[in-house]
Structure formats: structure tokens, C-alpha cells
All heavy atoms as an XYZ file, in Angstrom:
705
protein
N      -9.636    -10.961     13.934
C      -8.190    -10.732     14.076
C      -7.942     -9.246     14.214
O      -8.533     -8.439     13.530
C      -7.430    -11.329     12.934
N      -6.988     -8.891     15.088
C      -6.636     -7.481     15.298
C      -5.152     -7.280     15.037
O      -4.359     -8.136     15.366
C      -6.972     -7.041     16.708
C      -8.414     -7.099     17.020
N      -9.379     -6.538     16.299
C      -9.097     -7.732     18.049
C     -10.557     -6.761     16.816
N     -10.410     -7.465     17.870
N      -4.824     -6.167     14.485
C      -3.423     -5.752     14.399
C      -2.958     -5.376     15.789
O      -3.676     -4.640     16.508
C      -3.208     -4.551     13.443
C      -1.801     -4.079     13.419
C      -3.674     -4.942     12.046
N      -1.841     -5.842     16.254
C      -1.391     -5.579     17.627
C      -0.567     -4.338     17.751
O       0.401     -4.265     18.468
C      -0.629     -6.795     18.133
C      -1.522     -8.007     18.346
C      -0.686     -9.139     18.804
N      -0.087     -9.729     17.613
C       0.664    -10.819     17.615
N       0.968    -11.421     18.709
N       1.169    -11.266     16.498
N      -0.965     -3.339     17.032
C      -0.260     -2.037     17.126
C      -1.270     -0.969     17.532
O      -2.374     -0.907     16.943
C       0.417     -1.680     15.834
N      -0.921     -0.164     18.473
C      -1.819      0.935     18.870
C      -1.760      2.103     17.937
O      -2.733      2.871     17.808
N      -0.647      2.248     17.257
C      -0.515      3.312     16.221
C       0.473      2.841     15.175
O       1.183      1.829     15.321
C      -0.075      4.644     16.868
C       1.277      4.540     17.513
O       2.291      4.208     16.905
N       1.316      4.820     18.848
N       0.545      3.595     14.042
C       1.357      3.176     12.938
C       2.852      3.138     13.309
O       3.591      2.329     12.776
C       1.137      4.090     11.759
C      -0.249      4.002     11.102
C      -0.416      5.028      9.966
C      -0.485      2.591     10.585
N       3.279      4.018     14.163
C       4.738      4.075     14.515
C       5.191      2.760     15.144
O       6.361      2.422     15.038
C       5.000      5.238     15.475
C       4.488      6.595     15.047
C       5.085      7.074     13.743
O       6.275      6.949     13.499
N       4.263      7.651     12.896
N       4.270      2.059     15.798
C       4.639      0.780     16.438
C       4.930     -0.307     15.397
O       5.525     -1.355     15.743
C       3.497      0.276     17.342
C       3.341      1.147     18.557
C       2.210      0.687     19.450
O       1.684     -0.445     19.297
O       1.760      1.470     20.339
N       4.634     -0.084     14.130
C       4.918     -0.999     13.091
C       6.390     -0.980     12.654
O       6.866     -1.897     11.996
C       4.002     -0.817     11.892
C       2.517     -1.016     12.160
C       1.699     -0.586     10.913
C       2.201     -2.459     12.603
N       7.101      0.101     13.033
C       8.517      0.217     12.741
C       9.306     -0.499     13.813
O       8.997     -0.394     14.974
C       8.949      1.694     12.646
C      10.433      1.814     12.404
C       8.145      2.400     11.532
N      10.321     -1.283     13.421
C      11.089     -2.076     14.385
C      11.543     -1.265     15.565
O      12.199     -0.208     15.404
C      12.321     -2.657     13.662
C      13.217     -3.539     14.494
C      12.754     -4.762     14.965
C      14.468     -3.088     14.864
C      13.589     -5.557     15.764
C      15.309     -3.885     15.634
C      14.827     -5.113     16.095
O      15.633     -5.898     16.897
N      11.181     -1.661     16.745
C      11.487     -1.006     18.032
C      11.140      0.477     18.009
O      11.794      1.278     18.661
C      12.937     -1.234     18.437
C      13.239     -2.658     18.726
C      14.649     -2.832     19.332
C      14.917     -4.265     19.743
N      16.203     -4.455     20.406
N      10.127      0.821     17.225
C       9.638      2.178     17.093
C      10.748      3.175     16.778
O      10.771      4.352     17.247
C       8.889      2.590     18.350
C       7.621      1.785     18.564
C       6.808      2.192     19.720
O       6.627      3.372     19.966
N       6.341      1.202     20.493
N      11.756      2.719     16.019
C      12.805      3.626     15.589
C      14.033      3.671     16.508
O      15.089      4.264     16.148
N      13.988      3.042     17.678
C      15.041      3.149     18.631
C      16.278      2.371     18.215
O      17.357      2.585     18.749
C      14.551      2.670     20.006
C      13.438      3.561     20.582
C      12.917      3.008     21.877
O      13.441      2.084     22.484
N      11.763      3.570     22.328
N      16.180      1.441     17.292
C      17.276      0.674     16.842
C      17.916      1.235     15.570
O      18.745      0.591     14.900
C      16.864     -0.782     16.558
N      17.545      2.480     15.233
C      18.112      3.133     14.067
C      17.321      2.886     12.790
O      17.574      3.456     11.759
N      16.322      2.013     12.882
C      15.428      1.765     11.716
C      14.320      2.808     11.817
O      13.674      2.925     12.828
C      14.836      0.335     11.771
C      13.829      0.122     10.625
C      15.926     -0.693     11.752
N      14.124      3.601     10.755
C      13.179      4.735     10.813
C      11.945      4.517      9.985
O      11.058      5.379      9.984
C      13.873      6.039     10.453
O      14.371      5.895      9.103
C      15.006      6.348     11.400
N      11.884      3.445      9.182
C      10.691      3.316      8.365
C      10.350      1.825      8.158
O      11.237      0.957      8.302
C      10.804      3.986      7.024
C      11.769      3.433      6.097
C      11.793      4.276      4.825
C      12.894      3.709      3.822
N      12.884      4.441      2.592
N       9.115      1.578      7.847
C       8.670      0.238      7.485
C       7.851      0.335      6.208
O       7.257      1.382      5.950
C       7.798     -0.341      8.652
N       7.890     -0.704      5.445
C       7.104     -0.613      4.220
C       6.515     -2.062      3.897
O       7.095     -3.060      4.315
C       7.871     -0.107      3.034
O       8.955     -0.935      2.692
N       5.468     -2.037      3.179
C       4.868     -3.269      2.701
C       4.427     -3.039      1.268
O       3.950     -1.911      0.893
C       3.656     -3.740      3.574
C       2.495     -2.733      3.564
C       3.197     -5.094      3.177
N       4.640     -4.054      0.397
C       4.182     -3.949     -0.971
C       3.326     -5.133     -1.331
O       3.564     -6.269     -0.890
C       5.421     -3.932     -1.940
O       6.192     -2.795     -1.738
N       2.330     -4.843     -2.178
C       1.471     -5.874     -2.763
C       1.700     -5.812     -4.259
O       1.564     -4.714     -4.831
C       0.006     -5.626     -2.376
C      -0.869     -6.705     -3.015
C      -0.191     -5.586     -0.918
N       2.003     -6.947     -4.865
C       2.271     -6.981     -6.303
C       1.134     -7.769     -6.967
O       0.882     -8.918     -6.614
C       3.644     -7.605     -6.629
C       4.735     -6.816     -5.945
C       3.839     -7.672     -8.154
C       6.089     -7.479     -6.005
N       0.451     -7.116     -7.902
C      -0.618     -7.752     -8.643
C      -0.204     -8.143    -10.030
O       0.462     -7.379    -10.714
C      -1.840     -6.773     -8.767
C      -2.434     -6.425     -7.460
C      -2.057     -5.254     -6.805
C      -3.415     -7.216     -6.866
C      -2.602     -4.897     -5.553
C      -3.979     -6.864     -5.652
C      -3.573     -5.736     -4.993
N      -0.528     -9.342    -10.433
C      -0.283     -9.792    -11.797
C      -1.248     -9.109    -12.692
O      -2.493     -9.224    -12.531
C      -0.426    -11.327    -11.819
C      -0.166    -11.872    -13.244
O      -0.294    -11.174    -14.243
N       0.137    -13.150    -13.278
N      -0.782     -8.406    -13.685
C      -1.609     -7.615    -14.574
C      -1.521     -8.154    -16.011
O      -1.611     -7.405    -16.987
C      -1.219     -6.135    -14.479
C      -2.311     -5.236    -15.073
O      -3.455     -5.501    -14.958
N      -1.838     -4.160    -15.723
N      -1.207     -9.410    -16.171
C      -0.948    -10.036    -17.506
C      -2.223    -10.020    -18.375
O      -2.080     -9.948    -19.595
C      -0.423    -11.425    -17.326
N      -3.388    -10.110    -17.808
C      -4.638    -10.095    -18.553
C      -5.025     -8.653    -18.824
O      -5.763     -8.060    -18.088
C      -5.721    -10.829    -17.803
C      -7.038    -10.916    -18.588
O      -7.100    -10.404    -19.724
O      -8.002    -11.453    -18.011
N      -4.593     -8.103    -19.918
C      -4.750     -6.680    -20.254
C      -6.191     -6.358    -20.470
O      -6.603     -5.208    -20.339
C      -3.900     -6.303    -21.454
C      -2.416     -6.594    -21.338
C      -1.848     -5.876    -20.065
N      -0.579     -6.439    -19.649
C       0.624     -6.141    -20.049
N       0.767     -5.225    -20.952
N       1.671     -6.726    -19.509
N      -7.013     -7.339    -20.845
C      -8.441     -7.048    -21.043
C      -9.167     -6.729    -19.764
O     -10.222     -6.033    -19.766
C      -9.138     -8.271    -21.684
C      -8.679     -8.507    -23.135
O      -8.254     -7.507    -23.793
O      -8.707     -9.635    -23.572
N      -8.642     -7.125    -18.608
C      -9.261     -6.810    -17.328
C      -8.387     -5.894    -16.501
O      -8.646     -5.730    -15.260
C      -9.607     -8.076    -16.560
O      -8.426     -8.814    -16.299
N      -7.418     -5.240    -17.097
C      -6.553     -4.297    -16.359
C      -7.347     -3.061    -15.953
O      -8.212     -2.632    -16.600
C      -5.418     -3.829    -17.298
O      -4.511     -4.839    -17.575
N      -6.902     -2.489    -14.789
C      -7.499     -1.212    -14.398
C      -7.191     -0.186    -15.484
O      -6.072     -0.177    -16.071
C      -6.836     -0.876    -13.087
C      -6.244     -2.161    -12.588
C      -5.938     -2.999    -13.800
N      -8.098      0.755    -15.706
C      -7.890      1.805    -16.711
C      -6.618      2.611    -16.348
O      -6.440      3.011    -15.209
C      -9.126      2.720    -16.778
C      -8.860      3.915    -17.688
C     -10.334      1.964    -17.228
N      -5.772      2.767    -17.335
C      -4.513      3.495    -17.151
C      -3.318      2.617    -16.771
O      -2.215      3.108    -16.792
N      -3.567      1.325    -16.538
C      -2.516      0.438    -16.134
C      -2.357     -0.724    -17.161
O      -1.622     -1.718    -16.871
C      -2.762     -0.158    -14.767
C      -2.753      0.910    -13.693
C      -3.915      1.524    -13.304
C      -1.557      1.286    -13.093
C      -3.904      2.563    -12.371
C      -1.533      2.289    -12.112
C      -2.732      2.937    -11.777
O      -2.701      3.905    -10.837
N      -2.901     -0.586    -18.321
C      -2.864     -1.675    -19.302
C      -1.446     -2.003    -19.806
O      -1.164     -3.115    -20.179
C      -3.722     -1.298    -20.548
C      -5.170     -1.097    -20.240
C      -5.541      0.299    -19.802
O      -4.616      1.171    -19.629
O      -6.764      0.560    -19.633
N      -0.534     -1.043    -19.715
C       0.844     -1.236    -20.205
C       1.729     -1.978    -19.235
O       2.863     -2.309    -19.614
C       1.454      0.102    -20.632
N       1.234     -2.217    -18.035
C       2.121     -2.824    -16.992
C       1.824     -4.295    -16.825
O       0.661     -4.695    -16.668
C       1.910     -2.090    -15.649
C       2.260     -0.650    -15.661
C       1.308      0.301    -15.848
C       3.569     -0.251    -15.504
C       1.604      1.667    -15.879
C       3.939      1.088    -15.551
C       2.926      2.043    -15.715
N       2.843     -5.131    -16.807
C       2.665     -6.563    -16.563
C       2.353     -6.834    -15.081
O       1.664     -7.804    -14.762
C       3.918     -7.345    -16.975
N       2.787     -5.964    -14.233
C       2.515     -6.038    -12.799
C       2.182     -4.611    -12.317
O       2.656     -3.625    -12.797
C       3.732     -6.537    -11.991
C       4.142     -7.952    -12.314
C       5.315     -8.395    -11.461
O       6.148     -7.511    -11.022
O       5.484     -9.579    -11.308
N       1.404     -4.598    -11.204
C       1.088     -3.335    -10.534
C       1.516     -3.516     -9.093
O       1.072     -4.429     -8.430
C      -0.403     -3.000    -10.628
C      -0.878     -2.835    -12.082
C      -0.716     -1.693     -9.838
C      -2.363     -2.754    -12.220
N       2.434     -2.657     -8.657
C       2.941     -2.709     -7.311
C       2.392     -1.544     -6.472
O       2.562     -0.376     -6.864
C       4.502     -2.688     -7.302
O       4.960     -3.769     -8.070
C       5.025     -2.793     -5.803
N       1.728     -1.874     -5.359
C       1.252     -0.844     -4.436
C       2.031     -0.979     -3.125
O       2.129     -2.037     -2.538
C      -0.249     -0.994     -4.155
C      -0.781      0.046     -3.153
C      -1.065     -0.941     -5.433
N       2.652      0.127     -2.689
C       3.501      0.121     -1.534
C       3.010      1.180     -0.543
O       2.579      2.246     -0.927
C       4.981      0.454     -1.910
O       5.467     -0.484     -2.864
C       5.899      0.444     -0.692
N       3.087      0.850      0.716
C       2.822      1.824      1.792
C       4.033      1.896      2.673
O       4.590      0.896      3.096
C       1.593      1.382      2.639
C       1.274      2.461      3.670
C       0.033      2.161      4.426
N      -0.309      3.263      5.334
C      -1.341      3.292      6.146
N      -2.153      2.261      6.152
N      -1.525      4.268      6.946
N       4.515      3.101      2.942
C       5.669      3.354      3.803
C       5.185      4.145      5.026
O       4.469      5.079      4.927
C       6.748      4.142      3.093
C       7.497      3.372      2.077
C       8.610      4.216      1.450
O       8.680      5.412      1.613
N       9.522      3.557      0.777
N       5.713      3.710      6.166
C       5.485      4.388      7.447
C       6.797      4.886      7.913
O       7.745      4.129      8.067
C       4.819      3.473      8.467
C       3.465      2.983      7.953
C       4.673      4.137      9.811
C       2.932      1.803      8.657
N       6.940      6.214      8.199
C       8.195      6.810      8.576
C       8.058      7.362     10.007
O       7.104      8.126     10.277
C       8.626      7.926      7.596
C       9.930      8.546      8.028
C       8.681      7.367      6.206
N       8.985      7.040     10.902
C       8.984      7.586     12.246
C       9.163      9.081     12.192
O      10.091      9.598     11.522
C      10.101      6.972     13.141
C       9.886      5.496     13.372
C      10.306      7.746     14.436
C       8.789      5.145     14.356
N       8.294      9.844     12.801
C       8.378     11.287     12.855
C       8.086     11.987     11.526
O       8.277     13.163     11.356
N       7.647     11.210     10.552
C       7.376     11.809      9.249
C       5.982     11.436      8.773
O       5.152     10.958      9.559
N       5.782     11.651      7.517
C       4.443     11.283      6.979
C       4.507      9.939      6.322
O       5.542      9.495      5.897
C       3.971     12.365      6.036
C       4.925     12.723      4.936
C       4.300     13.670      3.957
N       4.366     12.988      2.694
C       3.684     13.399      1.620
N       2.967     14.468      1.699
N       3.761     12.738      0.475
N       3.390      9.338      6.258
C       3.258      8.041      5.572
C       3.024      8.325      4.146
O       2.460      9.366      3.786
C       2.065      7.264      6.179
C       2.269      7.144      7.684
O       3.317      6.779      8.188
N       1.209      7.445      8.422
N       3.412      7.369      3.274
C       3.119      7.581      1.872
C       2.797      6.264      1.174
O       3.189      5.178      1.594
C       4.237      8.304      1.154
C       5.559      7.566      1.094
C       6.598      8.494      0.359
C       7.969      7.839      0.411
N       8.949      8.704     -0.263
N       2.061      6.438      0.083
C       1.701      5.310     -0.797
C       2.420      5.498     -2.104
O       2.645      6.634     -2.532
C       0.180      5.292     -1.081
C      -0.676      4.922      0.104
C      -1.185      5.851      0.966
C      -0.967      3.586      0.347
C      -2.000      5.525      2.056
C      -1.737      3.212      1.435
C      -2.251      4.180      2.268
O      -3.047      3.833      3.308
N       2.760      4.370     -2.743
C       3.373      4.447     -4.076
C       2.662      3.442     -4.933
O       2.291      2.323     -4.497
C       4.847      4.091     -4.011
C       5.719      5.053     -3.215
C       5.976      4.474     -1.821
C       7.026      5.286     -3.925
N       2.454      3.775     -6.205
C       1.965      2.837     -7.191
C       3.027      2.772     -8.243
O       3.429      3.753     -8.825
C       0.616      3.299     -7.819
C      -0.475      3.422     -6.750
C       0.175      2.330     -8.953
C      -1.789      3.959     -7.252
N       3.547      1.574     -8.467
C       4.640      1.334     -9.384
C       5.806      2.300     -9.180
O       6.417      2.833    -10.112
C       4.157      1.404    -10.854
C       3.288      0.194    -11.194
O       3.317     -0.823    -10.539
N       2.522      0.328    -12.267
N       6.101      2.527     -7.913
C       7.254      3.369     -7.553
C       7.014      4.876     -7.548
O       7.890      5.668     -7.230
N       5.800      5.286     -7.860
C       5.481      6.697     -7.915
C       4.543      7.058     -6.771
O       3.602      6.341     -6.516
C       4.801      7.130     -9.213
C       5.706      6.829    -10.442
N       6.689      7.683    -10.839
C       5.754      5.758    -11.313
C       7.338      7.185    -11.834
N       6.758      6.024    -12.208
N       4.823      8.153     -6.080
C       3.994      8.595     -4.949
C       2.570      8.797     -5.416
O       2.315      9.343     -6.490
C       4.535      9.908     -4.327
C       3.643     10.426     -3.240
C       5.952      9.653     -3.786
N       1.650      8.306     -4.600
C       0.241      8.344     -4.949
C      -0.619      8.780     -3.726
O      -0.267      8.386     -2.614
C      -0.310      7.037     -5.495
N      -1.647      9.511     -3.923
C      -2.539      9.895     -2.832
C      -3.345      8.676     -2.417
O      -3.642      7.774     -3.256
C      -3.503     10.986     -3.315
C      -2.843     12.293     -3.595
C      -2.122     12.887     -2.383
O      -2.689     12.882     -1.275
N      -0.941     13.418     -2.565
N      -3.705      8.557     -1.140
C      -4.499      7.419     -0.686
C      -5.778      7.240     -1.476
O      -6.210      6.120     -1.773
C      -4.831      7.757      0.791
C      -3.722      8.681      1.224
C      -3.359      9.421      0.000
N      -6.407      8.303     -1.951
C      -7.654      8.190     -2.717
C      -7.340      7.513     -4.056
O      -8.240      6.768     -4.593
C      -8.279      9.549     -2.973
O      -7.274     10.459     -3.508
C      -8.807     10.158     -1.692
N      -6.187      7.746     -4.631
C      -5.837      7.086     -5.913
C      -5.642      5.584     -5.701
O      -6.053      4.771     -6.502
C      -4.569      7.695     -6.487
C      -4.237      7.112     -7.835
C      -3.147      7.922     -8.568
N      -2.719      7.199     -9.722
C      -1.460      7.120    -10.124
N      -0.500      7.713     -9.452
N      -1.201      6.426    -11.209
N      -5.026      5.188     -4.546
C      -4.849      3.805     -4.243
C      -6.212      3.147     -4.034
O      -6.514      2.070     -4.553
C      -3.939      3.623     -2.983
C      -3.857      2.167     -2.571
C      -2.562      4.155     -3.277
N      -7.066      3.811     -3.307
C      -8.446      3.293     -3.089
C      -9.206      3.134     -4.404
O      -9.858      2.134     -4.641
C      -9.246      4.214     -2.146
C      -8.853      4.068     -0.714
C      -9.731      4.919      0.199
O     -10.271      5.922     -0.172
N      -9.919      4.429      1.408
N      -9.082      4.113     -5.260
C      -9.747      4.032     -6.584
C      -9.237      2.820     -7.390
O      -9.967      2.148     -8.056
C      -9.541      5.305     -7.400
O     -10.178      6.376     -6.772
N      -7.887      2.614     -7.375
C      -7.319      1.444     -8.052
C      -7.906      0.179     -7.508
O      -8.316     -0.694     -8.258
C      -5.786      1.467     -7.915
C      -5.054      0.248     -8.427
C      -5.260      0.068     -9.909
C      -3.568      0.330     -8.071
N      -7.955      0.028     -6.185
C      -8.463     -1.191     -5.591
C      -9.954     -1.354     -5.902
O     -10.393     -2.475     -6.215
C      -8.224     -1.170     -4.075
C      -6.811     -1.399     -3.702
C      -6.334     -0.956     -2.487
C      -5.890     -2.022     -4.508
C      -5.029     -1.178     -2.071
C      -4.582     -2.225     -4.161
C      -4.116     -1.788     -2.905
N     -10.677     -0.304     -5.804
C     -12.157     -0.379     -6.150
C     -12.336     -0.791     -7.586
O     -13.301     -1.489     -7.877
C     -12.877      0.973     -5.931
C     -13.186      1.192     -4.468
N     -14.248      0.626     -3.849
C     -12.623      2.019     -3.561
C     -14.275      1.029     -2.595
N     -13.286      1.907     -2.368
N     -11.477     -0.344     -8.511
C     -11.689     -0.648     -9.907
C     -11.490     -2.143    -10.247
O     -11.969     -2.650    -11.267
C     -10.706      0.169    -10.792
O      -9.381     -0.340    -10.672
N     -10.878     -2.850     -9.279
C     -10.732     -4.352     -9.473
C     -11.514     -5.079     -8.420
O     -11.247     -6.214     -8.069
C      -9.245     -4.779     -9.488
C      -8.528     -4.237    -10.701
C      -8.514     -4.356     -8.204
N     -12.537     -4.382     -7.919
C     -13.454     -4.968     -6.914
C     -12.850     -5.434     -5.612
O     -13.309     -6.392     -4.954
C     -14.288     -6.121     -7.546
C     -15.347     -5.704     -8.488
C     -14.728     -5.374     -9.883
O     -13.915     -6.106    -10.358
N     -15.217     -4.283    -10.479
N     -11.789     -4.786     -5.129
C     -11.256     -5.049     -3.784
C     -11.944     -4.096     -2.832
O     -12.030     -2.870     -3.035
C      -9.740     -4.779     -3.715
C      -8.889     -5.891     -4.341
C      -7.418     -5.460     -4.346
C      -9.056     -7.200     -3.629
N     -12.482     -4.653     -1.743
C     -13.209     -3.847     -0.753
C     -12.243     -3.308      0.313
O     -11.920     -3.985      1.261
C     -14.327     -4.685     -0.121
C     -15.119     -3.901      0.908
O     -14.976     -2.761      1.050
N     -15.976     -4.631      1.621
N     -11.842     -2.031      0.144
C     -10.907     -1.414      1.069
C     -11.578     -1.048      2.354
O     -10.891     -0.732      3.343
C     -10.184     -0.244      0.463
C      -9.291     -0.641     -0.707
C     -11.109      0.858      0.049
N     -12.894     -1.103      2.419
C     -13.631     -0.789      3.670
C     -13.753     -2.003      4.567
O     -14.204     -1.895      5.724
C     -14.990     -0.231      3.336
C     -14.875      1.067      2.592
O     -14.054      1.934      2.921
N     -15.656      1.232      1.541
N     -13.300     -3.147      4.147
C     -13.256     -4.341      4.985
C     -12.291     -4.144      6.114
O     -11.188     -3.680      5.893
C     -12.819     -5.547      4.088
C     -12.837     -6.849      4.827
O     -12.511     -6.937      6.023
N     -13.143     -7.950      4.117
N     -12.693     -4.421      7.355
C     -11.821     -4.147      8.499
C     -10.559     -5.016      8.483
O      -9.601     -4.718      9.179
C     -12.695     -4.492      9.750
C     -13.840     -5.297      9.199
C     -14.048     -4.897      7.766
N     -10.502     -6.050      7.655
C      -9.348     -6.910      7.602
C      -8.349     -6.503      6.502
O      -7.331     -7.082      6.281
C      -9.731     -8.391      7.388
C     -10.590     -8.886      8.503
N     -10.127     -9.086      9.775
C     -11.929     -9.205      8.544
C     -11.119     -9.480     10.566
N     -12.213     -9.585      9.830
N      -8.727     -5.429      5.802
C      -7.901     -4.902      4.721
C      -6.840     -3.973      5.308
O      -7.184     -2.935      5.828
C      -8.761     -4.148      3.675
C      -8.114     -3.953      2.376
C      -8.170     -4.892      1.372
C      -7.385     -2.745      2.111
C      -7.535     -4.697      0.130
C      -6.752     -2.546      0.892
C      -6.850     -3.529     -0.086
N      -5.580     -4.382      5.312
C      -4.627     -3.705      6.093
C      -3.796     -2.631      5.354
O      -3.233     -1.742      5.965
C      -3.605     -4.695      6.658
C      -4.188     -5.651      7.707
C      -3.118     -6.618      8.171
C      -4.781     -4.848      8.862
N      -3.639     -2.670      4.044
C      -2.827     -1.679      3.355
C      -3.591     -0.324      3.337
O      -3.073      0.669      3.392
C      -2.374     -2.120      2.003
C      -1.192     -1.282      1.520
C      -3.466     -2.089      0.972
C      -0.408     -1.835      0.373
């Protein structure tokens, strides 16, 4: 399966021409089992990872609403054995 976008800007509705300037996606993980929580996230019942794409701007990641570097997001996913190098992994 392939994403049908040639670049990230194409993921924004009509590439921003309709007045919409950003797109975002969030993945919410149930973190109720504190014994298997990623280190540093034991206090959270859920962990939300968001990616925003902004027309003419920079893209950003957020973890629980706080801006995070892509490497931090990758480390979080690796710590729970998610393979971010899989070509089908979209976030």
C-alpha cells in the first residue's frame, strides 16, 4: 500500500487553497498498565502522540500536548517495541 501524496503539503485539504492551513493526526495509547509503561510516562493513563503538518511552515510532533523532537517520538515508540522503520508506519 502507498500513501497517495507526493509530499506532506498534499495531506492538507486542497493544499491550503480552501483556507485550511494544517492537518494533524493523533494516536492515543492506553497506558493503564503502569508496570509496562514507557520510562517517564508512568503517571499518564494515556499517551497521545500527534503530528501536525503546516502549509508553508514546519511540521511538528507533540507528546501529550507538548512539542517533541522526532527522535523523542521514535525513542518512545522503540521503547514499546513499535518498529518505526516499517514502511507502513505512517506517523
